[in-house]
N, C-alpha and C positions, 0 to 999 in steps of 0.2 A: 504493500500500500504506500509506504513511504517512498519507495522507488518510483512508483507511478506518479505520485504527487510531485516528486522532484523533476521527473521528466516533463510533466505538463508545465511546471513553472519555468523550466528551461526553455521549452518551446514558446511559451508566452513571451518570455524576455527576448527570445530571438526574433520573433515576428514583430512585436509591438515596441521593442526597445529602439534606441537611436543608434545610428552608426556615424562615424566621423565623415566629414565632407571630403571628397577627393581633392587633389591638388587642382589649381586653376588650369594647368595645362591639359588635364584630363577633360575638364568641362569644355574647354575650347576645342580640343581634338574631337570630341563627340559632336560638337556643333558642326565642325567641318565635315565630319562623316555624314551627318544628316543632310547637309547641303549637297554632298556628293551623290547621294542616292535620290535626291528630290529634283535637282535642276536638270541633269542630262536626261533626255527623253528615253533613251534605251533602258537605262537603269530604273528610271521612274516607272516605266511600263510594268516592271516586275514588282518593285517596292509598293506600288499603288494598291496591291492586293491587301496589304496591312491596313491602309486607310479605308478600304472598302469594308473590311471586318469591323472597324470602329464605326463607320457610317451606318451599316445595317444593324449593328449592335445597338447604336443609339436609337434608331427607329423602334427596335424590339423592346428595349428597356423602358422607353417612355410610353409605348403602347401598354405595357403591363402596369406601369405606375398610374396611368390614367384610367385603368379599369377595362381596357380592351382585352380581347382574347387573342393572344399571339398564336398563330397557326403554323408558321414556318418561315425559315430564312433560306435564301438561295444565294450563293456566291458563284460568279461565272468567270471563266478564264480570260474574258476581255476586261476584267476588273469592274464590271457592272454587278449589281446585286438587286435582290428583291426581297422585301419583308412583307408578309401577309398577316393581317390581323382582322378580327371580327368585332363588330360593334356598330354604333351609329355612323353613317357615312358623312356626318357633319358634326359640328360642335367643337368645343375646346379640346377634347381628347384627340380628335382626328387632326386638328390644327397643330397641336404640340407634337404629335407623332410625326407628322410630315416635316415639321421644322427641325426635328432632332437630327436628321441625317447629316447634312452638311456642317452643322455646328458641333457634332459629337467628337470628331477627332481633336479639334482645337480645345474644346472644354475638358476632354480627358487629359490632354497634354497640360492644360492649366492646373487641373487637380493634381496631376503627377508632379508638376513643378512645386506645388505647395508642399507635398509630402517630402520631396527631396530637400527642399529648403529647411524643413523641420528635422531632417536627418533620418527619415523613415524609409530607407532604401529597401530593406527586406520586406517591409509591409507593402510597398508598392509592387514588388515582384509577385508576392503571394496574392495580392488583390487582383492583379492582372490575370494571373493563372486561374483564379476562381471564376472570374468573369468569362474567360475563354471556355472553361469547362461547362459553365451554365449555357453559353451560347451554342456549344456543340450539340446539346440536347435538342435544340430547335432547328438545326441544319437539315435540309431536306434534299440535298444532292451530293454526289460523290466528290466533285471538285471542291465544293464548300467544306465538306467534312475533312478532306485532305489538307486544305489550307489552314483550317483552324487547329487540327491536330498537330501539324508541323510547327505552327506558331506557339501553341500552348506547350508543346514538348520542349521548345527552346527556352521558354520562361521557366519551366519545371527543372530542366537540367541546370540552368544557371542558379536558380534558387537553392537547389540541394547540393550541388557538387562544386560550384565555383567559390573561390576565395572572395574576401571582402572587396578587394580592389577590382576584380573582374565584375562582381555584382554591381559595384558603383558605376563603372564605365558602361556596362550594359544598360542599367537603369537610366542614366543620363542620355545615352544614345537614343533609347526608345522615346523618352519624353521630348527631346529635341526634334526627333522625327515627326512626332504627332503635332508639335507646334508649327514646325516649318512645312511639313507635308499637308497640314490642314488648310494651308493658305491656297495651295495650287488648284484644288478641285473647283472652287468658286470661279476662278479665272477661266478654267477650262469650260465650265458651264456657260459663262458669259460669252466666250468665243463661239461656242456651238449655237447659242441663241442668236448671235449676230449673223451667223451664216444661215439662219432659218431652221436649225435643227433643234433637237431636245424639246419638242413641243409638249411632252408629257413629263417634264422634269419636276423635281420637288417644288421649285419656285412656281411653276405653272399650276401645279395641283393646289398649292397654297393660295394662288390668285383666285382660282375657282371657288375655293372654300370660303375665302374672306372678302372677295371683291376688291382686294388691294392689288395694284399692279405687280406683276411678277418681278419687275425691275427693282421695286422696293424690297421685296423678299431677298433678291440677290444682293442688294446693298446690305441687308442684315447679315447675310452669310459672310460677306467681306468684312464687315465691322467686327463680328464675333471672332473670326479667325485672326485678323490683324491685331486686335486688342489683346487676345489671348497670347499671341506670339510676343508682343511687347511686354505684357505683364509677367508671363511665364519666364521669358528671357531674363528679365530683371531679377526674378527670384533665383534662377539657376546661376546667374553670374554674381549673386549676392550684392546687387547694387542698391 
């Protein structure tokens, strides 16, 4: 009994305790790494799958929080995704669910930056792993399941097997990627709409739900992502 209590106490301290901040060069190096996988189109084409996981996960989480019934999530190899939920086809729940996608990666990055600024590196890694496991239950296609399993497996391996310095570098790289990578999709959506595409985008769905122009919803996506990048970046750089 004493051994079990001691083990649980040790696990609690490991997860909810604080870890020392990494050196500034690690923080800057992980920022450069995030930029390196976000800016070049070829690399971004692969890395964007992680942003899609956060995007569709945001839809799903908010759907549940607003009382809708989440029926499934699909992730596709072209980095698109689809989240299906049941409930009223209008109202605040549907509006919040539709608005959650493009804002989710940046807001998750902002929350992650807050945890890292408070020294909770391990907690961040475990929380991300738990969210990915919960999301896996709702995945309804093979490619989506593979993507989430690989991503979750990476978090799990780093959480359990890596040393403190590797964990810190990984956590900062992930948060920087969410903050930086969360900015690009709104610009991609804007470019598609200017070419006459993406007629059924989240912004257009929100426009139909609220009778507010899609351009204003797109402005909201830009504002959330850029403000999150600025605020989260200040936390990560301890400014």
